[in-house]
N, C-alpha and C positions, 0 to 999 in steps of 0.2 A: 404502421406496417410492423408486424411481428418480426422479431429477430430470432433466428434459430440459434440454439446453444449446442456446442459440441457435447456429446455424451461424456460423462466423467468430469465435466467442468464444475468446479465448486462455485456456488452462487450465494450472494448476499440476500438475506431475507428480511433483515431488520438492521437499522443503524441508529446509534445514539452517540451523544458526546457528553462527557463530564467536563469539568473545568480544565482538565489536562490530558484527557484521553479520547480517542476515537474508538468506539466499541461496535464491532460488526458481528452479527449472528449469521452463521452460514447454514445452508440447507442440509448439511450433514450433521448438524447438532453442535458443532464447535462454535466457540465465541473467541474472536480475535480482538485484542486490545492493544493499541499502539499509541505512542505519545503524539499529542497534537502538534508539538514542535516540528514534527516531520512534515507537516502541511501548514506553512505559514498563513495562507489565505483562510484556512479553516480555523486556525488559532485566533486570528484577528476578527473572525466573524462574530456576529451577535448570536445569542442562544436561539433566537427565532430563525436566523439564516442557517444555522447548523441543523435545525430540525427539518428544514425544507429540502430534503434530498429526494432523488428519484433514481430508480435502477437504470443502468445502461445494459443493453443487450440481454435483457431478461435476468439480470443480476450479476453478470460477470464484473460489473463495476458500479460505482455510484457517481451521481452528478449533482452538484449544487449550482443551480442557475444563477442565483443572486451574487455569488462570488466567483463564478466561472472556474469551478474546481471539478476535476474528474480524478477518481481514484479507482484503480482496479483491485479486485480481490487478490489476484496473483501478486501484486506489489506488497500486499499486507502479509501474505504467506511466505514470500521469499524476498524480503526487502533488500538483501545484499545483491540481488540481481537487477533490481529496478531503481534503486535510489542511491544518490551520491550525497550523503549527509555527513561530511567530515565533522567529527567531534560530537555528533548527535546519535550515531549508530552505537548500539550497545557494545561493550567490550567483547562479548562472545562472538558477535558477528564480525567485528574488525579482525579478531584472531583467525576466524575461518577464512576471511578474505585474504589475509596475509599468507596463510598456508597455501591457498590456491595459487597465489602469485608466485610463491617460492617453487612450486612444481613446474611452472611454465619454463621452457628452455629460454635462455637469454640469447640475444642476437650476437653473432660472432662477427667482428669487424673483418672485412676482407679487403685489406689495403692494397 
């Protein structure tokens, strides 16, 4: 059964893995490369298992049946919104997250 994709949604058209990176080619011409350590199941997978991906929802994500892994394109484009990888998120993303938290008003105790 075909899945409709919202217009403007960025889609994965090709996926590959190096020894330490997940590389995703998007339909708008961009290539996104992220560390495999972000995805422990994919990191532990064999090269054959890493190659055996299929698109989810017409390309809004990727699925690896043999290792039961699903990854959305959105999580690759905005990892700070989707992943909790303490110590593994690049320093630039941690700084951005820290600034966002600093802007949130703190709770005021009402004794």
